[in-house]
C-alpha positions in Angstrom: 143.1 199.3 168.4 145.4 197.9 165.6 147.8 195.0 166.4 151.2 194.5 164.8 151.2 190.9 166.1 149.3 188.4 168.3 151.6 185.7 169.7 149.8 182.6 171.1 151.9 180.4 173.5 151.6 176.7 172.6 154.9 175.3 173.4 154.3 173.5 176.7 153.6 169.8 177.2 150.8 170.0 180.0 152.2 167.1 182.1 149.3 167.2 184.6 147.0 166.3 181.8 148.7 162.9 181.8 148.2 162.6 178.1 150.1 161.5 175.1 149.0 164.7 173.0 149.8 168.2 173.9 147.4 170.0 176.3 146.5 172.7 173.6 145.0 169.9 171.4 142.4 168.7 174.0 138.9 169.8 173.3 136.1 171.8 175.0 132.7 171.8 173.5 134.0 170.2 170.3 137.1 172.5 169.6 140.7 172.2 170.6 141.9 174.8 173.1 144.3 176.1 170.6 141.6 176.7 167.8 139.4 178.3 170.5 142.1 180.9 171.4 143.1 181.4 167.7 139.4 182.1 166.8 139.1 184.7 169.6 142.7 186.5 168.8 141.9 186.3 164.9 138.8 188.3 165.5 141.0 191.1 166.5 142.6 191.2 163.0 146.2 191.4 163.9 148.7 191.9 161.0 150.6 188.7 162.1 149.2 185.7 163.9 152.0 183.7 165.5 151.9 180.5 167.3 155.0 179.3 169.4 155.5 175.5 169.4 157.9 173.0 171.0 156.3 169.8 172.6 155.3 167.7 169.6 155.9 170.9 167.6 154.9 169.5 164.1 151.8 168.2 165.5 150.7 171.5 167.2 151.8 173.4 164.0 149.7 171.2 161.7 146.8 171.9 164.0 147.3 175.7 163.9 147.8 175.6 160.1 144.5 173.6 159.5 142.8 176.5 161.2 144.7 179.2 159.4 147.2 178.5 156.8 148.6 182.0 157.1 149.6 181.5 160.7 153.3 182.1 161.5 154.9 179.2 163.2 157.7 179.9 165.7 159.8 177.1 167.1 161.0 177.7 170.8 164.3 176.2 171.7 165.0 174.0 174.7 165.3 176.9 176.9 162.3 176.8 179.1 159.7 179.5 180.0 157.3 181.8 178.5 159.7 184.7 178.4 161.9 182.5 176.1 158.9 181.6 174.1 158.3 185.3 173.4 161.9 186.1 172.8 161.8 183.4 170.1 158.8 184.9 168.5 160.0 188.5 168.6 163.2 187.4 166.9 161.6 185.8 164.2 158.8 188.5 163.8 161.0 191.5 163.7 163.0 189.8 160.9 160.0 189.5 158.8 158.0 192.4 159.8 158.0 196.1 161.0 156.5 196.0 164.4 155.4 199.5 165.0 152.3 199.1 167.1 151.0 196.9 170.0 151.6 193.2 170.5 149.2 190.8 172.2 150.5 187.7 173.9 148.1 185.0 175.1 148.5 181.7 176.5 146.6 178.7 174.7 145.3 176.8 177.6 142.4 179.1 178.1 139.5 177.6 175.9 136.9 180.1 177.0 138.9 183.2 176.1 136.7 185.5 174.1 137.1 188.2 171.5 135.0 190.7 173.6 137.3 190.3 176.7 140.5 190.8 174.4 138.8 193.9 172.7 138.2 195.5 176.0 141.8 194.9 177.1 143.0 196.5 174.0 140.7 199.5 174.4 141.9 199.8 178.1 145.5 199.7 177.0 145.2 202.3 174.5 143.0 204.6 176.6 145.4 204.4 179.7 148.4 205.1 177.7 150.2 202.1 179.1 153.3 200.7 177.8 152.3 197.4 179.0 148.9 196.0 180.3 148.1 192.6 181.8 144.9 191.0 181.8 144.0 189.9 185.3 140.9 188.5 187.1 139.9 188.0 190.8 139.5 184.4 191.9 138.1 182.9 195.1 140.8 180.2 195.1 143.8 181.5 193.2 146.0 178.4 193.7 148.2 177.8 190.9 148.1 181.4 189.5 150.8 184.1 189.5 149.6 186.9 192.0 149.3 190.6 190.9 151.3 192.7 193.5 150.2 196.4 193.5 151.6 199.3 195.5 149.4 201.4 197.9 148.1 203.5 195.1 146.8 200.4 193.1 149.7 200.4 190.5 151.1 197.2 189.3 154.4 196.5 190.7 155.1 192.9 189.7 153.7 189.5 189.2 154.9 186.7 191.4 154.5 183.2 190.4 152.9 180.9 193.2 156.3 178.9 193.7 158.1 182.1 194.3 155.3 183.8 196.5 155.8 184.5 200.1 152.8 184.1 202.5 151.5 187.7 202.1 151.7 187.4 198.3 150.0 184.1 198.4 147.0 185.7 200.2 146.3 188.0 197.0 143.3 186.9 195.0 144.0 189.0 191.9 145.7 186.8 189.5 147.5 186.8 186.2 145.8 185.2 183.3 148.7 185.0 181.0 147.4 187.5 178.5 149.2 190.8 177.9 149.5 193.8 175.6 152.9 195.4 175.0 154.0 198.4 172.8 156.4 196.6 170.4 159.4 198.7 171.1 159.0 198.2 174.9 158.4 194.5 174.6 161.6 194.1 172.6 163.6 195.9 175.4 162.1 194.2 178.2 162.5 190.7 177.1 166.2 191.2 176.4 166.9 191.5 179.9 165.1 188.4 181.2 167.1 186.2 183.7 166.2 182.7 185.1 166.9 183.2 188.8 163.6 181.7 190.0 162.4 178.4 191.6 161.7 177.0 188.1 164.9 178.0 186.5 162.8 179.4 183.7 162.7 182.8 181.8 159.4 184.3 183.1 157.5 186.6 180.7 156.1 188.3 183.9 159.6 189.5 184.8 159.4 191.8 181.6 156.8 193.8 183.3 159.3 195.2 185.9 161.7 196.4 182.9 158.6 197.8 181.1 157.6 199.7 184.4 161.0 201.5 184.4 160.2 202.6 180.9 156.6 203.2 180.8 153.2 202.8 182.6 152.3 199.2 183.5 148.4 198.6 184.0 146.1 195.9 184.6 142.5 195.3 183.3 140.4 193.0 185.3 138.4 190.5 183.1 134.6 190.9 184.4 134.0 187.2 183.9 136.7 184.8 185.5 135.3 181.9 183.4 136.6 183.5 180.3 140.1 183.5 181.4 140.3 180.4 183.5 143.2 178.1 182.5 143.2 174.3 182.2 146.1 172.3 183.9 144.4 168.9 184.5 141.4 166.8 183.5 139.7 167.9 186.6 139.7 171.7 185.7 138.8 170.8 182.2 135.7 168.8 183.3 134.7 171.5 185.7 135.2 174.3 182.9 133.2 172.2 180.4 130.5 171.8 182.6 130.2 175.5 183.7 130.4 176.5 180.0 127.8 173.9 178.9 125.3 175.3 181.6 125.6 178.7 180.1 125.0 177.3 176.6 121.8 175.6 177.8 120.6 178.5 179.6 121.0 180.7 176.6 119.0 178.3 174.5 116.4 178.3 177.1 116.1 181.9 177.2 115.7 181.7 173.3 112.7 179.6 173.6 114.1 175.9 173.7 112.9 173.4 176.3 115.7 171.6 178.0 114.5 169.5 180.8 118.1 168.9 182.3 121.0 171.1 181.5 123.3 168.9 183.7 122.6 165.9 181.5 122.3 167.6 178.0 125.5 168.8 176.3 125.5 171.4 173.5 128.5 172.4 171.5 128.8 176.1 170.3 128.1 175.7 166.7 124.7 173.9 167.2 121.7 175.8 166.2 118.1 175.0 167.7 114.7 176.4 166.7 112.0 177.8 169.0 109.8 175.3 170.9 112.2 172.5 170.3 112.4 170.0 173.2 115.7 168.3 174.2 115.3 165.6 176.7 118.2 164.2 179.2 121.2 162.5 177.9 121.3 164.2 174.6 124.8 165.3 173.1 124.3 167.9 170.2 127.6 168.2 168.5 129.2 169.9 165.5 127.2 171.9 163.2 123.8 170.2 164.1 120.7 172.2 163.2 117.4 171.4 164.9 114.2 172.8 163.7 111.2 174.4 165.5 109.2 172.0 167.6 111.4 169.0 167.1 111.9 166.6 170.1 115.3 165.1 170.8 116.1 162.5 173.1 116.4 161.1 175.8 120.0 159.4 175.3 120.5 160.8 171.7 123.6 161.8 170.1 123.5 164.2 167.0 126.7 165.0 165.0 126.3 167.7 162.4 122.8 166.5 161.6 119.9 168.4 160.3 116.7 167.8 162.1 113.6 169.6 160.5 110.6 171.1 162.4 108.5 168.6 164.4 110.7 165.7 163.9 111.4 163.2 166.8 114.5 161.4 167.4 114.7 159.0 170.4 117.5 157.2 171.8 119.4 157.1 168.6 122.9 158.2 167.0 122.6 160.6 163.9 125.6 161.7 161.9 125.8 164.1 158.9 122.1 163.1 158.1 119.0 165.3 157.0 115.8 164.3 158.7 112.7 165.6 157.4 109.7 167.4 158.9 107.7 165.3 161.5 109.8 162.2 160.8 110.2 159.6 163.6 113.5 158.1 164.4 114.2 155.4 167.0 114.4 154.2 169.6 118.0 152.5 168.9 118.6 153.7 165.4 121.9 154.5 163.9 121.9 156.7 161.0 125.6 157.0 159.6 126.7 159.7 157.2 124.9 160.8 154.0 121.2 160.0 154.7 118.2 161.9 153.5 115.0 161.0 155.2 111.8 162.7 153.8 108.9 164.3 155.7 106.7 162.0 157.8 109.2 159.1 157.3 110.1 156.7 159.9 113.5 154.7 160.9 112.6 152.6 163.8 114.0 150.3 166.4 117.3 148.7 165.5 117.5 150.3 162.1 120.8 151.2 160.5 121.2 153.4 157.5 124.1 154.7 155.4 123.8 157.0 152.2 120.0 156.1 152.0 117.5 158.4 150.4 114.0 157.7 152.0 111.1 159.3 150.4 108.3 161.2 152.1 106.0 159.1 154.4 108.3 155.8 153.8 108.7 153.6 156.9 111.5 151.3 157.9 110.2 150.4 161.4 112.4 148.0 162.7 115.6 145.5 162.5 116.7 146.6 159.2 119.9 147.8 157.2 119.6 150.3 154.4 122.7 151.3 152.7 123.4 153.0 149.3 119.7 152.8 148.5 116.9 155.0 147.2 113.4 154.2 148.7 110.5 156.1 147.0 107.6 157.7 148.9 105.1 155.8 151.1 106.8 152.6 150.8 106.7 150.2 153.8 109.8 148.1 154.6 109.2 144.8 156.7 111.4 143.8 159.6 114.7 142.0 159.0 115.1 143.6 155.4 118.6 144.0 154.2 120.1 145.8 151.3 123.4 143.9 150.6 125.3 146.7 148.8 128.9 145.5 149.2 130.5 142.6 147.0 133.8 142.7 148.7 135.1 145.3 146.1 132.5 147.9 145.2 129.5 149.5 146.9 126.3 148.9 144.9 123.0 150.6 144.7 119.6 149.4 145.5 116.4 151.2 144.4 112.8 150.4 145.7 110.0 152.6 144.2 107.1 154.4 145.7 104.1 152.9 147.4 105.8 149.6 147.6 105.4 147.1 150.3 108.2 144.6 151.2 107.6 142.1 153.7 109.7 140.7 156.4 113.1 138.8 156.2 114.1 140.0 152.7 117.6 140.4 151.3 118.1 142.8 148.3 121.5 142.0 146.7 122.5 145.2 144.8 
């Protein structure tokens, strides 16, 4: 189904996060909430993607533009509420575009919202002929969510926010996820009549459904996976959602042939790639665009940040960032590999070794207590303990070159 526009609501502060930054800029599995939702919504290819901002507006707008420089930024004024956010968005979008098809509206605090769920929502909206469709889900504990109120035949009557709900409405377990699809003309008419006569004194977007109901069918599509539409209001919820997501990620890798000894203490971000028969030991954090080859062993207590680990390499109790480690290399324990290193096949960087922008040849070993920075080491060279490449003269970084088959004893200082 084609979309005229998708509107992402990112204007709120998120006070329950107790943070100096907007809630939507907090992260789950290495990506901000906002970027995650933008990613899923963008997969639907709307003609226009708009993000509504207010609290720390420029900071949120910059984050949105860094993801998609063509995004339309809408500034919400000081009138509160999701309904007001959509009023501001539609006023701006209708000035610059002809909105003649559906409009998707999504909150930005659902970091696991996925494109497949949104695609199913759009298909349901089109198939059912609704003028408006709300994405719902069923929760065991619906506390904090607006409740979906239906009539005796199952038709959606309205959405009641928790603070405005009576006891019978609070007993409902079907909840609003703050994701909607409206026909554009109907949305414009529905939001024009919003009022703030509620406990919060806000313009609720949910009230637009009552106007929509008078002019066309209002339906609801229940997301089959509650996790995909779960919102985050505080850090307790964030931790729980991150853990649940991470367990799923680990389980998928295990089904694909990776051994993970303890998924509860292994954290794997979404863009990581792992080869078959790799072994991930407890306390490992695999982040960014890390790639791990077949048969490699990582951990325990190892952090990899956008690192490439070739097949059969072993990295133990170490931190590795933006470094390429060759086949069957041996790293650790307590090794710190900073950005820009290339370690060859069957090489070694051992205990208490730090490297930065070092090129280490095949079979070369730096076993312990050394710093190698801005240096080229040839093949099958051995560097003794306590060796330092002094690469910085206070102004410039300088280069050290040590050839192949060299043997360097302990306690040496190479001044570049």
